[in-house]
C-alpha positions in Angstrom: 55.1 -35.1 -45.4 55.7 -31.8 -43.6 54.3 -28.5 -44.9 57.1 -26.7 -46.7 58.0 -23.5 -44.8 58.2 -20.1 -46.5 61.9 -20.0 -45.7 62.5 -23.3 -47.5 60.5 -22.1 -50.4 62.7 -19.0 -50.7 65.9 -21.0 -50.6 64.6 -23.3 -53.3 63.7 -20.3 -55.5 67.2 -18.8 -55.1 68.9 -22.1 -55.9 66.8 -22.5 -59.0 67.8 -18.9 -60.0 71.6 -19.7 -59.7 71.4 -23.3 -61.1 69.0 -24.4 -63.7 66.1 -26.4 -62.2 64.5 -29.3 -64.0 66.1 -31.6 -66.4 67.4 -31.0 -69.9 68.2 -33.3 -72.9 71.2 -34.7 -71.1 69.6 -35.2 -67.6 69.2 -38.8 -66.4 65.6 -40.2 -66.2 63.6 -39.1 -63.1 63.7 -41.5 -60.2 60.4 -42.9 -58.9 58.3 -40.9 -56.4 59.4 -41.4 -52.8 57.5 -38.6 -51.0 54.7 -36.0 -51.4 54.7 -32.8 -49.4 52.1 -30.0 -49.1 53.1 -26.5 -50.2 49.9 -25.0 -48.8 48.1 -25.1 -45.5 46.6 -28.5 -44.7 43.8 -27.0 -42.7 41.6 -24.3 -44.0 38.1 -22.9 -43.8 35.6 -21.2 -46.0 32.0 -20.7 -47.0 30.0 -23.8 -47.9 29.7 -24.1 -51.7 32.5 -21.6 -52.3 35.9 -22.0 -53.8 38.7 -21.6 -51.3 40.8 -18.6 -51.9 44.1 -20.6 -51.7 44.8 -23.4 -54.1 46.0 -26.9 -53.0 49.6 -27.4 -54.1 51.9 -30.4 -53.5 55.4 -31.4 -54.5 56.5 -34.9 -55.4 60.2 -35.9 -54.8 62.3 -38.9 -55.2 64.5 -40.7 -52.6 67.2 -38.1 -53.1 64.8 -35.2 -52.5 64.7 -34.2 -56.2 61.5 -33.1 -57.8 59.7 -35.8 -59.9 58.1 -34.4 -63.1 55.2 -36.2 -64.8 54.0 -38.0 -61.7 50.3 -38.8 -61.7 48.6 -37.0 -58.8 44.9 -37.5 -57.8 43.0 -35.0 -55.6 40.1 -37.1 -54.4 37.2 -35.7 -52.3 36.9 -38.1 -49.4 34.5 -36.1 -47.2 31.8 -33.6 -48.0 30.3 -33.1 -51.5 32.8 -30.6 -52.8 35.1 -30.9 -55.9 38.8 -30.5 -56.8 39.7 -29.1 -60.2 41.5 -30.7 -61.8 40.8 -34.1 -60.2 43.7 -35.9 -61.8 46.9 -34.3 -63.2 50.6 -34.7 -63.6 53.4 -32.8 -61.9 55.3 -30.1 -63.8 59.0 -29.9 -64.3 59.4 -28.8 -60.7 57.5 -31.9 -59.4 54.6 -29.7 -58.4 50.8 -30.2 -58.9 48.1 -27.6 -58.1 44.3 -27.8 -57.9 41.5 -25.5 -56.8 39.0 -26.7 -54.1 35.3 -25.9 -54.0 33.8 -26.8 -50.7 30.6 -28.9 -50.5 27.3 -27.3 -50.1 26.6 -29.0 -46.8 28.2 -27.1 -43.9 30.8 -29.0 -41.9 33.9 -31.1 -42.5 35.4 -31.4 -46.0 38.4 -33.5 -46.9 40.6 -34.1 -50.0 43.1 -37.0 -50.1 46.1 -36.5 -52.4 47.5 -39.7 -53.9 50.5 -40.2 -56.1 50.8 -43.2 -58.5 53.3 -45.7 -57.2 53.5 -44.1 -53.7 51.8 -45.5 -50.6 51.9 -42.2 -48.6 49.0 -39.8 -49.0 48.3 -36.2 -48.0 45.0 -35.1 -46.5 43.7 -31.6 -46.7 40.9 -30.6 -44.3 38.5 -27.7 -44.5 35.5 -26.5 -42.6 32.6 -25.2 -44.6 30.6 -22.6 -42.7 27.1 -21.5 -43.6 26.8 -18.5 -45.9 24.7 -15.4 -45.4 21.0 -15.7 -44.6 19.2 -16.4 -47.8 15.7 -17.1 -46.4 13.8 -17.8 -43.2 11.6 -20.8 -42.9 8.8 -21.4 -40.4 6.9 -24.5 -39.4 4.1 -25.2 -39.4 2.9 -23.0 -42.3 -0.4 -22.6 -40.4 -1.1 -23.3 -36.8 -4.4 -23.3 -34.9 -5.0 -23.3 -31.1 -8.0 -25.3 -30.4 -10.7 -24.7 -27.8 -9.3 -25.8 -24.5 -5.7 -25.1 -25.5 -3.8 -21.9 -24.7 -0.3 -22.5 -26.1 1.5 -23.8 -29.2 5.0 -23.8 -30.5 6.4 -22.3 -33.8 9.9 -23.2 -35.2 11.9 -20.7 -37.3 15.2 -21.2 -39.0 17.5 -18.9 -40.9 19.3 -20.7 -43.7 21.8 -20.0 -46.5 21.2 -20.6 -50.1 22.0 -24.3 -49.7 19.7 -24.8 -46.7 22.4 -24.7 -44.0 21.2 -23.2 -40.7 23.1 -19.9 -40.1 24.3 -18.4 -36.9 21.7 -15.5 -37.1 18.8 -16.7 -35.0 15.4 -15.3 -36.2 13.5 -12.9 -34.0 9.7 -13.0 -33.7 7.1 -10.3 -34.0 3.3 -10.6 -33.9 1.0 -8.5 -36.1 -1.7 -8.5 -33.5 -0.1 -8.5 -30.1 -3.5 -8.5 -28.4 -4.3 -12.0 -29.7 -1.1 -13.9 -28.9 2.4 -13.3 -27.6 5.6 -15.2 -28.6 8.9 -15.5 -26.9 12.4 -15.9 -28.4 12.0 -19.7 -28.5 8.8 -19.6 -30.5 6.5 -20.4 -27.6 3.1 -18.9 -28.4 0.7 -17.8 -25.6 -3.0 -17.1 -26.2 -4.2 -13.7 -24.9 -7.7 -13.8 -26.3 -9.8 -16.0 -28.7 -11.8 -16.0 -31.9 -9.3 -14.4 -34.3 -6.2 -15.0 -36.4 -2.9 -13.1 -36.8 0.5 -13.6 -38.4 3.6 -14.3 -36.5 6.7 -13.1 -38.4 10.3 -14.4 -38.0 13.1 -12.1 -39.3 16.9 -12.5 -39.7 19.3 -10.3 -41.6 16.6 -8.7 -43.6 14.9 -12.0 -44.6 11.5 -13.1 -43.1 8.8 -15.6 -43.2 5.4 -15.8 -41.5 2.9 -18.3 -40.2 -0.8 -17.8 -39.6 -1.9 -18.5 -36.1 -5.7 -19.0 -35.6 -7.1 -19.1 -32.1 -10.4 -20.9 -32.2 -13.3 -20.0 -29.9 -16.3 -22.0 -28.8 -18.6 -22.6 -31.9 -16.0 -21.9 -34.5 -15.3 -24.5 -37.2 -12.1 -26.6 -36.9 -11.3 -25.4 -40.4 -11.4 -21.7 -39.6 -8.4 -19.9 -41.2 -7.4 -22.9 -43.4 -10.0 -24.1 -45.8 -13.8 -23.8 -46.6 -15.9 -26.8 -45.5 -17.0 -29.2 -48.4 -20.1 -31.3 -48.1 -19.5 -34.4 -50.2 -22.4 -36.5 -51.6 -22.2 -40.3 -51.2 -20.0 -41.6 -54.0 -18.4 -38.3 -54.7 -14.6 -38.3 -55.4 -12.6 -35.1 -55.1 -9.1 -35.2 -56.5 -6.2 -32.7 -56.5 -6.8 -32.1 -52.8 -4.3 -29.8 -51.0 -2.2 -31.4 -48.3 -2.0 -28.0 -46.6 -5.6 -28.4 -45.5 -8.9 -29.9 -46.7 -12.1 -29.5 -44.8 -14.9 -32.0 -44.8 -18.4 -31.1 -43.6 -20.9 -33.8 -42.7 -24.6 -33.2 -43.1 -25.7 -36.7 -42.2 -25.2 -39.2 -39.5 -22.8 -42.1 -40.0 -21.0 -40.3 -42.8 -17.8 -42.2 -43.7 -15.0 -41.1 -46.0 -11.5 -42.1 -47.1 -8.4 -40.1 -47.8 -6.4 -41.7 -50.6 -2.8 -40.5 -51.1 -1.2 -41.7 -54.3 2.6 -41.4 -55.1 2.8 -40.5 -58.8 6.5 -41.5 -59.2 7.8 -43.1 -62.4 10.3 -45.0 -60.2 8.4 -47.8 -58.4 11.4 -48.4 -56.1 11.2 -44.8 -54.8 9.7 -44.2 -51.4 8.2 -41.3 -49.6 7.1 -40.9 -46.0 3.9 -39.0 -45.3 2.4 -37.7 -42.1 -1.4 -37.5 -42.1 -3.4 -35.7 -39.4 -7.2 -35.4 -39.1 -8.8 -33.0 -36.6 -12.5 -33.1 -35.7 -12.9 -36.7 -36.6 -15.5 -39.0 -35.2 -15.2 -42.7 -34.4 -15.6 -45.1 -37.4 -18.8 -47.3 -37.3 -18.7 -51.1 -37.7 -21.1 -51.2 -40.7 -18.4 -51.8 -43.3 -15.8 -53.4 -41.1 -16.2 -56.8 -42.7 -15.0 -55.4 -46.1 -11.5 -54.7 -44.7 -9.0 -56.8 -42.8 -5.3 -56.0 -42.2 -4.5 -59.6 -41.2 -2.9 -62.0 -43.6 -5.7 -63.6 -45.7 -5.7 -67.4 -46.2 -7.5 -69.1 -49.1 -10.9 -70.5 -48.2 -10.0 -74.0 -49.5 -6.5 -75.7 -49.7 -6.5 -75.8 -53.5 -3.2 -76.4 -55.2 -1.5 -73.3 -56.5 1.0 -72.8 -59.3 4.7 -72.9 -58.2 5.7 -69.3 -58.6 9.3 -70.0 -57.8 9.7 -72.4 -60.6 8.4 -70.0 -63.2 10.5 -67.2 -61.8 13.6 -69.3 -62.2 12.5 -70.3 -65.7 12.0 -66.7 -66.9 15.2 -65.5 -65.2 17.1 -68.1 -67.2 15.5 -66.9 -70.4 16.5 -63.3 -69.8 20.1 -64.4 -69.2 20.4 -66.8 -72.0 18.3 -65.4 -74.9 19.9 -62.0 -75.7 23.2 -63.4 -77.0 21.4 -65.9 -79.3 18.8 -63.6 -80.8 20.7 -62.2 -83.8 21.9 -65.7 -84.9 18.4 -67.2 -84.5 16.8 -64.5 -86.6 19.3 -65.0 -89.4 18.6 -68.8 -89.2 14.9 -68.2 -89.3 15.0 -65.9 -92.3 17.2 -68.4 -94.2 15.1 -71.5 -93.4 11.8 -69.7 -94.2 12.9 -69.0 -97.7 14.0 -72.6 -98.1 10.8 -74.3 -97.0 7.7 -74.5 -99.2 4.7 -72.5 -97.9 1.8 -74.2 -96.3 -0.3 -76.3 -96.7 2.1 -78.7 -98.4 4.8 -78.1 -95.8 2.3 -78.5 -92.9 1.1 -81.9 -94.2 4.7 -83.1 -94.8 5.9 -82.0 -91.4 3.0 -83.3 -89.3 3.8 -86.7 -87.7 1.4 -89.5 -87.9 -0.5 -90.8 -84.8 1.7 -93.4 -83.1 5.0 -91.7 -84.2 7.6 -91.7 -81.5 9.3 -88.3 -80.8 12.4 -87.7 -78.7 12.0 -84.4 -76.9 14.2 -82.7 -74.4 12.0 -82.1 -71.3 14.7 -80.5 -69.0 13.0 -77.6 -67.2 16.0 -76.5 -65.3 18.9 -76.2 -67.8 18.3 -73.8 -70.7 20.2 -75.4 -73.6 22.6 -77.9 -71.9 22.1 -81.3 -70.3 19.1 -82.5 -72.4 16.7 -84.7 -70.6 15.4 -86.6 -73.6 12.0 -88.3 -73.1 10.3 -90.5 -75.6 6.8 -89.4 -76.5 4.1 -91.0 -78.6 1.9 -88.9 -80.8 -1.6 -89.8 -79.4 -3.8 -87.2 -81.1 -3.7 -84.6 -83.9 -6.3 -81.8 -84.1 -6.5 -78.7 -86.3 -4.1 -76.8 -84.1 -2.5 -79.3 -81.7 -0.2 -82.3 -81.8 -0.7 -84.1 -78.5 2.2 -86.2 -77.4 2.3 -88.5 -74.3 5.5 -89.6 -72.6 5.8 -93.4 -72.9 7.0 -93.5 -69.3 3.9 -91.8 -67.8 2.3 -93.4 -64.7 -0.4 -95.9 -65.4 -4.1 -95.0 -65.4 -3.5 -91.8 -67.3 -5.5 -90.3 -70.2 -6.7 -92.5 -73.0 -6.1 -91.6 -76.6 -9.7 -90.4 -76.8 -9.3 -88.2 -73.8 -6.1 -86.7 -75.3 -8.1 -86.1 -78.5 -10.7 -84.2 -76.4 -8.0 -82.1 -74.9 -6.7 -81.2 -78.3 -10.2 -80.3 -79.5 -10.6 -78.0 -76.4 -7.4 -76.3 -77.5 -8.8 -75.9 -81.0 -12.1 -74.5 -79.9 -11.2 -72.5 -76.8 -7.6 -71.6 -76.0 -6.2 -71.3 -79.5 -8.9 -68.9 -80.9 -9.0 -66.8 -77.8 -5.3 -66.3 -77.4 -4.5 -65.8 -81.1 -7.4 -63.4 -81.6 -6.2 -61.3 -78.7 -2.5 -61.4 -79.3 -1.8 -62.8 -82.8 -0.6 -66.1 -84.1 2.7 -67.6 -82.8 5.7 -68.3 -85.0 5.8 -71.6 -86.8 9.5 -72.5 -86.8 8.8 -76.2 -87.4 6.5 -75.5 -90.3 3.7 -77.8 -89.1 1.0 -75.3 -88.3 0.5 -76.8 -84.9 1.7 -76.5 -81.3 2.8 -79.5 -79.4 1.2 -80.4 -76.1 3.7 -82.7 -74.5 2.2 -84.5 -71.4 5.2 -85.8 -69.5 6.0 -87.1 -66.1 9.0 -84.8 -66.3 6.7 -82.0 -65.2 5.4 -84.0 -62.2 9.0 -84.7 -61.2 9.5 -80.9 -60.7 7.2 -80.8 -57.6 8.6 -82.2 -54.4 6.6 -84.7 -52.3 3.7 -83.0 -50.5 4.3 -79.5 -51.8 1.3 -77.2 -51.7 2.4 -75.4 -54.9 2.7 -77.4 -58.1 4.5 -77.1 -61.4 1.5 -77.3 -63.7 3.4 -76.9 -66.9 5.5 -74.5 -68.8 6.7 -73.0 -72.1 10.5 -72.5 -72.5 11.9 -69.9 -74.9 14.8 -72.2 -75.7 12.5 -74.2 -78.0 12.3 -71.1 -80.3 16.0 -71.4 -81.0 17.8 -73.6 -83.6 20.2 -76.2 -82.4 23.0 -75.1 -84.8 25.9 -72.9 -83.8 25.3 -70.9 -87.0 22.0 -69.8 -85.5 21.0 -69.5 -81.9 23.3 -72.4 -80.8 21.0 -74.3 -78.4 21.6 -78.0 -78.5 18.7 -78.6 -76.1 16.1 -76.9 -78.2 13.2 -78.9 -79.6 12.9 -76.3 -82.4 9.2 -76.0 -82.2 6.2 -74.4 -80.4 5.8 -76.7 -77.5 4.2 -76.9 -74.0 5.3 -79.3 -71.3 2.3 -80.4 -69.2 1.4 -82.3 -66.0 0.0 -85.8 -66.3 -2.5 -87.8 -64.2 -0.9 -89.9 -61.4 -3.7 -91.5 -59.4 -1.3 -93.8 -57.6 1.3 -91.1 -56.6 4.0 -92.9 -58.5 6.0 -89.6 -59.0 7.2 -88.2 -55.7 4.1 -89.6 -54.0 2.0 -86.8 -55.4 -1.4 -88.0 -56.5 -3.0 -86.2 -59.5 -6.5 -87.1 -60.7 -7.6 -86.8 -64.3 -10.1 -84.1 -63.4 -7.4 -82.0 -61.7 -5.0 -82.3 -64.6 -7.6 -81.4 -67.2 -8.5 -78.3 -65.3 -4.8 -77.4 -64.7 -4.0 -78.1 -68.4 -6.6 -75.6 -69.8 -5.6 -72.8 -67.5 -1.9 -73.5 -67.9 -2.0 -73.6 -71.6 -4.1 -70.4 -71.8 -1.4 -68.6 -69.7 1.7 -70.1 -71.3 0.3 -69.6 -74.8 0.5 -65.8 -74.3 4.2 -66.2 -73.3 4.8 -68.3 -76.4 3.0 -65.8 -78.7 4.6 -62.8 -77.1 8.2 -64.2 -77.2 7.9 -65.7 -80.7 6.3 -62.7 -82.3 8.9 -60.4 -80.8 11.6 -62.8 -81.9 10.6 -63.5 -85.4 7.7 -61.3 -86.5 8.2 -57.8 -85.1 11.9 -58.2 -84.6 11.6 -56.3 -81.3 14.9 -55.2 -79.9 14.0 -56.4 -76.4 11.7 -59.0 -74.7 8.8 -57.7 -72.7 9.4 -56.8 -69.1 8.3 -59.7 -66.8 5.6 -57.8 -64.9 3.7 -56.8 -68.1 4.2 -60.1 -69.8 2.8 -61.9 -66.7 -0.1 -59.4 -66.6 -0.9 -60.2 -70.2 -0.6 -64.0 -69.6 -3.1 -63.6 -66.7 -5.3 -61.6 -69.0 -5.2 -64.6 -71.4 -6.6 -66.8 -68.6 -9.4 -64.4 -68.0 -10.3 -64.1 -71.7 -10.6 -67.9 -71.8 -12.9 -67.7 -68.8 -15.2 -65.3 -70.6 -15.3 -67.5 -73.7 -15.8 -70.7 -71.7 -18.8 -69.2 -69.8 -20.3 -67.4 -72.8 -20.1 -64.1 -70.8 -18.5 -60.8 -71.5 -16.5 -58.2 -69.6 -18.1 -55.2 -67.9 -20.9 -57.3 -66.3 -19.8 -56.6 -62.7 -20.1 -60.2 -61.7 -20.8 -60.8 -58.0 -21.5 -63.8 -55.8 -24.8 -64.5 -57.5 -23.0 -65.5 -60.7 -21.4 -68.5 -59.0 -24.7 -70.2 -58.6 -24.2 -71.3 -62.3 -22.0 -74.5 -62.2 -20.6 -73.7 -65.6 -19.5 -70.3 -64.3 -18.1 -71.7 -61.1 -16.1 -74.4 -62.9 -14.6 -72.1 -65.5 -13.7 -69.6 -62.7 -11.8 -72.4 -60.8 -10.0 -73.3 -64.1 -9.1 -69.9 -65.4 -9.7 -67.1 -62.9 -9.3 -68.2 -59.4 -5.5 -67.7 -59.3 -5.9 -64.2 -60.7 -8.1 -63.4 -57.7 -5.7 -64.9 -55.3 -2.9 -62.8 -56.7 -5.1 -59.7 -56.5 -5.8 -60.5 -52.8 -2.1 -60.6 -52.2 -1.9 -57.0 -53.6 -4.8 -55.9 -51.5 -2.8 -56.8 -48.4 0.1 -54.6 -49.3 -1.2 -51.7 -51.4 1.2 -49.0 -49.9 4.3 -50.8 -51.1 3.1 -52.6 -54.1 1.6 -51.6 -57.4 1.1 -52.8 -61.0 4.4 -51.6 -62.3 7.4 -53.7 -61.5 10.3 -52.2 -59.6 12.5 -53.4 -62.4 12.2 -55.5 -65.6 12.3 -58.8 -63.7 9.8 -58.0 -61.0 6.8 -60.4 -61.1 6.0 -61.2 -57.5 2.5 -62.2 -56.6 1.2 -58.8 -55.5 2.6 -57.2 -58.7 1.0 -59.8 -60.8 -2.3 -59.4 -59.1 -2.2 -55.6 -59.5 -1.1 -55.5 -63.2 -3.8 -58.0 -64.1 -6.4 -55.8 -62.3 -5.0 -52.6 -64.0 -5.1 -54.2 -67.4 -8.7 -55.2 -66.9 -9.5 -51.7 -65.6 -7.9 -50.1 -68.7 -9.7 -52.5 -71.1 -13.0 -51.9 -69.3 -12.6 -48.1 -69.9 -11.7 -48.4 -73.5 -14.2 -47.5 -76.2 -16.5 -50.4 -77.1 -14.9 -52.8 -79.5 -11.3 -51.8 -78.9 -10.3 -54.3 -76.2 -8.9 -56.8 -78.7 -6.9 -54.0 -80.3 -5.4 -53.1 -76.9 -4.2 -56.7 -76.3 -2.8 -57.1 -79.8 -1.0 -53.8 -79.7 0.7 -54.6 -76.3 2.0 -57.9 -77.6 3.0 -56.7 -81.0 5.1 -53.8 -79.8 8.8 -53.1 -80.3 9.0 -51.4 -76.9 8.5 -52.8 -73.5 7.2 -52.0 -70.0 6.1 -48.4 -69.3 7.2 -47.3 -72.8 4.9 -50.0 -74.3 1.9 -48.9 -72.2 2.5 -45.3 -73.1 2.8 -46.0 -76.8 -0.4 -48.2 -76.9 -2.5 -45.9 -74.7 -1.3 -42.7 -76.5 -0.4 -41.2 -73.2 1.7 -41.9 -70.1 -0.3 -44.3 -67.8 0.1 -42.1 -64.7 -3.4 -40.7 -64.6 -5.0 -44.1 -65.3 -2.8 -45.6 -62.5 -4.1 -43.0 -60.0 -7.7 -43.6 -61.0 -7.2 -47.3 -60.8 -5.8 -47.0 -57.2 -8.9 -45.0 -56.3 -11.2 -47.6 -57.9 -9.7 -50.3 -55.7 -11.4 -48.6 -52.7 -14.4 -47.0 -54.4 -15.7 -49.8 -56.6 -18.9 -51.3 -55.2 -18.3 -49.5 -52.0 -20.1 -46.2 -52.7 -23.4 -45.8 -54.4 -23.4 -43.5 -57.4 -19.7 -43.3 -57.8 -18.3 -42.0 -61.1 -17.7 -44.9 -63.5 -14.1 -43.5 -63.8 -13.5 -45.0 -60.4 -15.3 -48.3 -60.8 -14.0 -51.7 -61.9 -16.7 -52.6 -64.4 -16.2 -56.4 -64.8 -16.1 -57.6 -61.2 -17.7 -56.8 -57.9 -14.5 -57.9 -56.0 -16.0 -57.4 -52.5 -18.6 -60.0 -53.4 -16.8 -62.2 -55.8 -13.6 -62.8 -53.9 -15.2 -64.8 -51.0 -17.8 -66.4 -53.3 -15.1 -67.7 -55.7 -12.9 -69.1 -52.9 -10.0 -66.7 -53.3 -10.2 -65.5 -49.7 -12.6 -65.4 -46.8 -13.1 -61.6 -47.1 -12.2 -58.8 -49.5 -9.2 -58.1 -47.4 -8.1 -54.6 -48.4 -5.6 -53.2 -46.0 -6.8 -49.8 -44.8 -5.8 -47.3 -42.1 -8.4 -45.8 -39.8 -7.6 -42.2 -38.9 -8.2 -41.1 -35.3 -8.9 -37.6 -34.1 -5.8 -35.4 -33.7 -3.5 -38.3 -34.1 -0.8 -38.2 -36.8 -0.5 -41.4 -38.9 2.8 -42.1 -40.7 2.6 -43.9 -44.0 5.4 -45.0 -46.4 4.4 -45.2 -50.0 6.2 -46.7 -53.0 6.1 -45.2 -56.4 2.8 -46.0 -58.1 1.1 -47.1 -54.9 -1.5 -45.6 -52.6 -3.0 -45.8 -49.1 -6.6 -46.0 -48.0 -7.2 -44.0 -44.9 -10.8 -44.2 -43.5 -12.3 -41.6 -41.3 -15.7 -40.4 -40.1 -17.2 -37.0 -39.3 -20.1 -36.4 -36.9 -23.4 -35.0 -38.2 -23.2 -31.2 -38.6 -19.5 -31.1 -37.8 -16.3 -30.2 -39.8 -13.1 -32.2 -40.0 -9.7 -30.9 -41.2 -7.2 -33.1 -43.0 -3.5 -32.1 -43.4 -0.7 -34.2 -45.1 3.0 -33.3 -45.1 6.3 -34.9 -46.1 9.3 -34.3 -44.0 7.4 -31.5 -42.2 7.0 -29.7 -45.6 4.2 -29.2 -48.0 3.7 -32.2 -50.3 5.7 -32.4 -53.6 3.6 -32.4 -56.8 4.2 -36.2 -57.1 1.9 -36.9 -54.1 -1.7 -36.6 -55.2 -4.6 -36.7 -52.7 -8.2 -37.7 -53.2 -11.1 -37.7 -50.8 -14.2 -39.9 -51.3 -17.4 -40.3 -49.3 -18.6 -43.9 -49.3 -21.7 -43.7 -47.0 
């Protein structure tokens, strides 16, 4: 693999002139490649981003040293971000291949590796990309101020080419007013007098940039030369604040504020690092310290919580298994709908009598395979429910009369609330009912002594037919069915004792939640023929909304009442809260602990961790509270009966991208019930969370994670897309404070939006 010398190239050319080179119709087939040699220099140099003047040329030969035509050659960029053209080609009749090379835009080492199909040996071309001519000069910081008591500062200047590579031409400095400051070749600024401002200019090869240097004198505002002071009223929120400098003036004692940066990225997994500096800040008081706590927040009482991991596994199985079965299931559904008489005759014929034994697959871990068939007895039938009890349930469970009462509660509470909000579910078994299957199989899913409990579930597999001609799911029960926890006062199943009172409370909340999943999945499957299922974070948010809607119906209350601790004095309110709403609050608290890296929008279609669930439930309630009167039900119905999903669904239903609402909601997390007179746009109208969270037992305190800003100390904060930070600060009476925010030492991109609010 030696570089072919010019002398050898001349000899080859002469020999080809005297004797025909390349094969003809009578030539024997070419032998396989045995070597590849460079015909051009292996090491070159050029300007970054430019095409090298000399092409890359190689020759492929066989074991006898003869050229190999039609050999596949690849020119692969293995260092730098340049490009070869063409990238893949075949050798010509002389066994040669030639490509051009455009160096990467980043100055430094570039490399191309040449490979030949069937040959282990490779060639490597190397080139050094040098910075191009000076395109611009950049200076940091864009503004600088020398405070009282300081006499020096430092300015950095760079000359860069069109791609941002630092050039060899070092900028030189000049000062517009040399009586105010001096500057040396390294950017060190020395104060000569005070109370004025001037520009320092950096120049290189005809390009220049400047920075304003302000030298403050005794009595001058910290904001001089940057921004005009703004005196905010309590509750006032200012948005679209410039990160290059925002000046706050305090005209009262104990004035407290917050800076709220929000990252308006459509990619929740994206991250941005911000540097926040406040100058002229005072110490924060302790008046509102109890509202905030950066420590992990534990629940007030050790109430059992739903097993999040089980539901995650369940929904992940559905997303894997359902798509391949959808088309067949829809064809089956259309066929059997036309073959079955319409209700009510079909309903009456298909409804089993009380005492009928049903054989139902209760397997909650395998989607369609390995049925775990349990025998259940029909114990109650109501207008909307068929209640079935596993014949192997532990002793001391519900009586038939108690099962009947549970069915009536479904008829009068959960069923009308969920169907009014989201629409009626499918009815693939033609009985006009849903099945509530109380089975010890659910109890068996919780290990002994676990703090989190599998309370019950809906499984999409039951919406599929058993037949291979349709959805092909042998384990399907082919009906709308819920699997529910049963009382176990003696701890027969895994030594976990479950009282009747616990199970009744769990049942109502679980069915309210799971019924939304059933409605959403079945309507997308068989009613709207949606091309996709809903993304998990939004589907879970809607299911948690279903729980809340049942809470409002159970208590006879309505949204937008700003419920606080006083509401819990009503036992009916407190009991319904524990049944339907408490876990929503717990999930919201988990969001409050990590607001900078969590938001309502999932990082992908499968994201439904606790903070995301808490945030999306809160956002949906915020959106509903700010809808025109009477349109909340339309909002829920439209979100479930959509043929789109995720952000696209929200955008379609809201009539606009949700970005602005997301930003306002983030601000409301901090402002709501924390600042008198705040614009309703930044308030959460249904709940006073600072009061209701501890009163309802979700956590000991409100627990929002905030960052206190300290004077002249830069705080670094990492934000995820769709998230925000809450940075508290104070300003002394009669004083000014200056806030600046940068990203990578540069002005903020448009996606970072800043708001400042005064709370007291």
